[in-house]
KEVO-85180 format. One record per residue (C-alpha): residue in one letter; x, y, z. Coordinates in steps of 0.05 Angstrom, whole numbers, plus 5000, padded with zeros to 4 digits. Layout:
BEGIN
AXYZ
...
END
This chain:
BEGIN
M500449984992
Q502450694984
L502851105043
H501651825041
G505452345046
E511351925026
T513352094952
T519252594934
A521852964896
A528952834881
A534453444892
G535153764825
E528253564799
T521653784792
A515753474822
S510653264778
A504452814764
P505752074741
G506952144668
T508052874657
T515553194650
T517953874666
T524054124646
T527554774643
T529754994575
G531755574552
V532756094606
V535856764583
P542256794611
T543257374658
A549257634632
S544957864564
L540658424615
T542759014628
L544559194707
L537959584704
E533058954672
K536058514727
A534458994779
A527059144746
L525958284739
L527058414822
T520358804828
G512858794811
K510759144742
S502659174770
V499558914829
W499958184799
E504458184735
T512758154737
H515858534689
D518258374617
V524458364584
P520758454508
R527458594473
L530957844498
G523357504500
V522557434576
R514057544587
S511557774648
L508957184693
W501657234727
L500757054787
A493656974827
D491056734893
G489856024891
P488855744967
H482755374954
G481155674891
V483556124828
R482256934849
K485257164779
Q481757954779
L477958194725
G478859034711
A481259404768
A486058954814
D487258934889
H491458424936
L484558304982
G479457994947
I474658604937
A473758634857
A470858164814
S475657524799
Q474457024744
E468956464765
A473055784794
T472055264826
C471355444912
F473954864934
P473254585012
T479055055047
A485454795073
A482754685146
A477854255120
V481453875075
A486253745121
N481553445156
T482152705107
W489052695129
D488752365049
V494152645020
E492752394957
L486152774961
A490053434976
E493953274912
R487653174870
V484653814888
G492654204872
A492453924802
A484554214793
L487554804819
G493554804772
A489154564712
E484755184730
A490255634740
A493255444678
A486555534636
Q485656164657
D494356404638
V496156504717
D503556284721
V504456214797
L498356044843
L499656314912
G498255784950
P497055414995
G496955675071
L500455325120
N501855715175
I501855285251
K495755485282
R498355725346
S492556095370
P484155825350
L483156585358
G487656575288
G483457025244
R486056645174
N486855875205
F480855765148
E487055705103
Y491355395139
F492154565154
S493454395226
E496054525289
D501754045274
P507154055224
L507553445202
L500753375186
A500553955142
G506453975109
R505053245080
M498353585056
A501154285042
A506253935002
G500453444962
Y496654074945
V503954304909
R505753714867
G498953724844
I498254424824
Q505954404790
S503953794750
R499754204714
G505354704697
V503155284735
A508055424798
A504955364867
C507655854924
P506955574985
K505656145045
H507256495093
F513756295105
A514756445176
V511756535234
N505556875216
S501656675262
Q496057295272
E493157835225
L493458385277
R498958805248
R501458315210
M505558755170
V509459055229
S508858455289
D515558135310
S515057495325
V520357295376
V520856565381
D525856155414
E530955805368
R528055055384
T520855255379
L522855585313
R526254925278
E521454345314
V513854745303
Y514255295254
L519155165201
T518654445198
A512554395154
F515754885106
G522054455104
I517253775094
V514354155025
V520554354997
A523653695004
E516653154988
S514353714926
R520454204912
P515854864898
R518155324847
T517155874897
V515656104973
M512056694992
S514956975049
S511557385108
Y509358075127
N511657985197
L519058085224
V522657395258
N526357525316
G526958345301
V528758095220
Y523358205168
A521757505142
H523857715071
E530158055084
D531857535133
P538157185112
F537656695166
L530356455147
L531256505065
T539456295059
Q542156025110
V534655505118
L531555545056
R536355555010
R542455195038
E540054705089
W534254585053
G535654654971
F531555074951
D533055394891
G526755804866
A524156474879
V522556724935
V516357234933
S513457794990
D506857805004
W503758364975
G506958975005
G510558545057
S517658845024
N520759275073
D528359475041
V528759134971
V536359154976
A537658825042
A531458265013
A536658204944
A541858105000
A538457555038
G534957154994
G528857544972
T527757514894
L521057874873
E517658484907
M509858464894
P506558824877
A508759444828
A513859824883
G515160284830
L522160444790
G524660664847
S526859964873
A530059794811
R533860494818
Q535660244895
L538659644874
V542259914814
D545860554863
A546459934911
V551659494865
R554660114837
S556160344910
G558059724932
R552859554981
L550659004938
D553658464912
E551958394828
A553657654846
D546657714900
L544958134839
D544757644793
A542457024824
R535457394853
A534757474766
D535756814747
E530556614797
V525457024755
L528256744698
R528256054711
L521056154737
V518956444666
A522455914623
D518955344660
A511955734658
R506655384605
E506555834549
P499656234555
G494055924507
T496355194506
A491854924566
P485754514557
A479254704581
V476954504647
D470854034664
A466254564723
D462453974723
A467953514750
H470653924795
H465054234820
A463953374838
L471753384867
A469154034904
R463053614924
E467652944949
V472553384978
A467153685025
A464452945044
R470552665059
S472953285094
A466953275151
V467953065221
L462352715253
L462852955326
K456852615369
N452352155337
E447251895404
D444351235398
A446651245322
I441451675299
L445051855238
P445651615188
L438051845169
A434251385124
A431051545062
G423851845067
T425552045144
R421752735149
V426353295166
A425153995187
V431554355156
V432455055216
G439055615200
D440656155160
F447555765127
A441955225102
R439155755056
T445356165047
P451855815059
R457755915088
Y463055615051
Q469155995050
G473156535091
S473457345068
G480157665044
S484657424983
S482256854976
A475256954963
V473656554908
N467656674854
P464756034853
T462455624788
R456355494809
L454155464892
D449455024923
S445655074983
V442254585031
L435754785006
D438554684932
V440253944938
I435953664999
G431253464945
D435853034912
S438152644978
G432052164993
L430252555052
D423752945055
L423053605075
T417453795120
S419154625125
F424455055130
A425755565180
P431556155178
G431456105258
F435956715276
H439357265246
R446657055222
D450657695251
G446557515317
T441057995330
P436157705372
D429257575340
A424457145386
A419357125321
L424556655286
R426556245349
E418956115349
E417956015280
A423655505286
V420255025342
E414355025299
A417754795240
A422054275293
R414953955318
G412553675253
A418853315247
D422352695248
V428953045258
V431253625264
L437553855219
L440354595249
F444754825210
L449155355254
G456055705245
L460256345250
D459056945198
E463357345156
I465857805206
A467757215253
E473356975197
S477657375152
E483557625124
G486258175170
L482958145238
D483657565288
R476857205320
S474757615389
T471556865415
L470056125404
A463156105418
L457556135370
H452356825378
P447856645430
A441756685393
Q443756145358
V444555805417
E438255955443
V434855675373
L438655045377
Q436855035456
A428555145438
V428254675384
A432454085417
A426154245476
A420954165425
N425253505382
P430653315412
A432052855351
T437053515333
V442753375286
V447554005293
V450854175227
L457454715236
A460655205184
G466255655206
G474055535186
G476655305249
A475955135334
I467855315354
S466555195434
T460954735439
P458154815515
W451154735484
L453353965454
G448053615508
S442353995460
A444653675394
R442952855388
A448252905331
L453953435315
V458453505247
H463253975233
G463354145160
Y468654785171
L467555235107
S465554565047
G467455074986
Q461955124927
A458654394930
G458754355015
A451654345016
G451953684981
G457253365009
I454153495079
L447453155057
D451452605033
V454552505103
L448552565141
T445051975093
G449451545088
V451651585021
V458851815046
N461851475116
P464352075146
S471251995153
G474252645169
R478952705231
L479953325261
A486753695249
E487454175302
T484654065378
L477454325403
P478254655472
V472654635526
R473755485527
L478755965504
A481356045568
D484155395563
T488655505506
P495455645519
T495856425492
A487956525517
G491757235558
S496557485495
F493757315431
P492857725385
A498358035411
T496758835412
G505159145416
R510359155376
T512958445387
A508357755383
V511757405444
Y511656585434
R512756505509
E509055705509
G514755445465
L514154825438
Y507354765478
V502454885410
G496054625408
Y495253825425
R502953915445
Y500554285509
Y493253875531
T497053225526
S503053495569
A499654015612
D494753505622
V488654015601
P481453645586
V479153865515
A471353845480
F475253375418
P482153225421
F487053265359
G486252705306
F478052605332
G472752385275
L466951805285
S464551345233
Y458650905217
T463150325224
T468350165273
F475449865261
E480249535305
R487849565301
S492349015323
G498948655310
L503449225326
V510049105305
V515749735309
A522249475270
A528949875250
D531849985191
R531449285137
S530348855204
T523948475221
D525148395293
T520448695339
A521449235380
T523148725450
G527549295481
S534649205432
A538349785420
M536350105346
D541650505317
L537751065301
T543351605281
T542551935206
D537452155174
H536451535127
A535351145196
T527850865196
V523750435249
T517750115210
V511050165248
T505749575217
V499849475241
T492749155221
V486649485210
T480149125220
N473249425185
T469749115246
G462449505234
P457849325174
V459049875127
A465550155085
G468750625106
A476750905123
D480950915187
V485851405198
V492651035235
Q495851475281
V502451425298
Y505151815364
T512251765397
S514051985465
R520751925490
E521051445567
T528051665587
P529052345620
G531452835570
V531053615545
H523753875548
R519253595492
P512053495497
V508652845523
R506552615451
T507552755376
L505152575311
A510752205277
G506651955215
F499751695191
V496051235134
R489251285113
V486450635099
E480050435052
L477049825074
E469449395059
P465749105111
G469748515153
E476248625109
S483048735137
R490249025115
T496449065145
V499849855133
T505750095146
V508050725170
P516850865166
L518551375208
G525551735206
D529452245247
A525252635256
A519852295291
F524552205356
R529252865351
H529653575370
W534154155350
D540154265395
V541954965412
A548354775443
T550654395371
G546654825328
A543854185298
W539253565298
Q540053125350
V536152445373
E537452245449
Q540251555469
G534951215506
A527350925514
W522551115476
S514550935465
V511450805390
L504050875400
V498850785356
G491250985361
S485751335333
H486651975361
V491952295411
D488852105473
D486551425444
L492851075435
P491650375460
L497850025424
G504450055435
A512049905446
T518450195471
I524650155431
E532050305460
L535050855414
T542950985398
G540651555382
T546852155363
V546852425438
P546952135503
P541052445547
R541553235567
S539153565641
E535754135624
D536154315710
D536955065697
L529855055656
P523655445679
E518454965708
P513755125661
Y516954785595
R519054195639
T511054125652
G508154505598
R504554805634
V505955485597
H499555845604
D502456395649
V509956385630
S513257105656
D519357515627
A524257155659
Q522256505650
F521056635577
A528357015566
A531656365600
L529455955532
L529956475489
G536956635519
R537057345513
P532757895537
V524657945514
P525258595472
T520259085489
A513059005461
A510959835474
W510060305423
S513661035444
G516361515412
P514761915341
L511961525289
G516761175237
V515560855168
N514860245198
D509260405247
P502760185231
L496160645211
S493360515270
R497960905309
L495461525270
A491361545348
D497561825385
A500362285333
R501562925346
S498763285286
P490263375297
L489963215221
A492862495220
R487862425295
L483062555254
A484562005199
F484161465248
R478461755275
I476061665208
L478560965190
S476560735261
W468660985249
R469260565180
H472359915211
D466559975267
A460060145218
A463559555170
D462659105237
R455059385250
K454259085178
G457758415190
A462258475136
P469158695142
D471959205094
L477958955087
N481459555056
I481059895124
L483459385161
F489759315118
L490560085131
L490160025192
N495159415204
M500059685145
P506260095166
F507060735137
R513260445083
A507560135056
I504560725017
G511060734978
K509659944961
M502659914941
T502560584900
G505360284832
G510760784846
L507361444864
V510661494925
D516661394945
A521161314997
A523162045013
M515462195004
V513461665052
D519162025100
G515162735082
I508962365101
V511762125168
R514662805193
I507063065172
V504462555227
N509762755273
G507563535275
H512063835219
L505764035168
F511164445134
R517764175129
G512563485117
T508463845059
G514964015023
A518363415029
V513363014999
L511863574941
R519563484926
G519462774926
F513962744879
V517063214822
R524462804833
N520362094832
R516162244776
R522162554731
A525961904754
D521261434735
R520861794659
R527461694656
T527860974681
A522860784639
R525961054567
T532560604590
L528559994595
R524660114531
G531960144499
D530861004479
A535261334527
END
């Protein structure tokens, strides 16, 4: 049996689907370009295009958003998903697809995304997103796979292989340590070295190793004081030297701070169009010796190779929209997680008389807000497709206003509908304002009005099945009122049909949670500090993210990582753990696990002991038994999904390499495996691991003592870590988070509230008023959110060259109360910039 996520591409090759080949041909040599032409390649020509070099036949590339559907914009372009885009299939978001634990399915989704991108002449698809879900409040969690780097990395690698199999470059994002939306463009992620390596970089390393992406997108934020797009540690040392990435690093839109520093550090392409001033800065830096021309050549060559690898426009076959809609429905059904099924109320038999309650059944919440918003080819609602489900719809009642406004009349209407049915299907969820790029969630709770409807409906008809729509964790204190609970996440344009397939048993639910669902927000390790509101986001919890925290600190959860019910049952037996090619079982003999190529093999037999076909996800965790460096109680080490008919048994094998046992050793600056006893645990989720074997590893280092480590990191109880305790882990003082002094070019526009200039303070009040007005309407104003979060320097990066760095300095002077000096600087800068742009444009055209 092929193991999901085990396919890798050899160094120097481009991963592709079976039967396809991708080669680099016709690369224009960098030496044939002028210094200015090379510099121009490193910054965007428009919001979505790169610069071309017509005299050498180097065409522009088109980039488009695409984590779960292609978003190629029509007409006026923006990067926030506001303007209309071409129709494309809206697949379930990454948070949903991750619940399948099915890397082959992820690759099929990626191939469909790549096919649609190619058909729209998109050269680079900006996705998938694979940042780790540090907190369930992350506003963009719906775009990310998991709280676990192994699961996130393997699922994302599947997407990348699929996308690139269709001749389109994938662009996994956001590299790295991008965990919150609030002030994401100015926030400094302060994280210790072990946590950075083991939690926040690991998934990206898996993607690079297993799928060879042709591009990677850097994140907005700083990492330990350095902007990600100009961080030589991230981009040169780790990404390029250690992992062997040889593609282009693309900035997030407006995420470039210093284009010269980026080029030196390994940042390739500044997006969107920051203007020709960036090209002049690069040229001047080379001529003055501040930038080695070899670095400029390397970056330009990365763009040229990307152009050479791109599919020729107009050569992709047409897309079968119906087939892709059917795939989206299949994925939605396989992504849904059955969390409760009391008295086996599900699946519903044909002819069951059902009342459908909830506004989400009429107007589906199927994707998040922001740059990933897709214009779907079609959109199914439950009311649209329930007639084909075999169920007998007795009535529909909206039940509530999705923005949470109480309405007793709607509640009573729902109660009346419930009384006349065998079963109530109650569709609840998070509204559009709850989850969006640009803002983080404030709560895990449903609107109280929805809970009131649930309780009233369940009192009238206890046979109430709740279906949730939302991009992440939702607290469930109301669970006792539901006979069954299905979490459909954000299930895409065909999600309604997929959910009905699960409810009626056409599809046996096989989703397993890719994130922990906590009992309450206060139980999460970052409850008191997320999102960070100051200059820094301090990752005090260290390694204890998601289930690593709950299992280590013994904190009860509502539903554990990896959990999910089925309409059948499975039995696992015959666990065998062996080292390398040996078939000996793990009975205590030492295993020489000392190199990156050593492997522990886990073999187990899975039997479907129930009445219907179904899919099980075998999950393998490791736990160190002997003393050593601090680490979570258990970590996911491998997984495999297996489809079984009733009564069928199958033996599956999961290989575990060094990554299952290693840690980043700060003292040696290398990955190490501690000698000692380890447990290999197998089961259905992180809290149900009945099979286990103990192994002895020779390792690469003896066990390390950490007697001086603060108590929270030895026990995992990291909910209240002090500055002194975190500083001991960090190895340096904790940087200050407070904003102070005059405003600077890298301060967010939200600091206009503290500006000396009354005009600046007025501008803040206007922005704040528009923000609040959008909230009241229940639809986030993405432009306002972006403006409030962005730094002043982004004015010069997001205006197509209309504003340059000198003008930004003048604007900051005005904000700080120097109206006349600042205005003069802006006007002088405008004149200089326009003249310089005309000269540069003539030179690029060959007119000068």
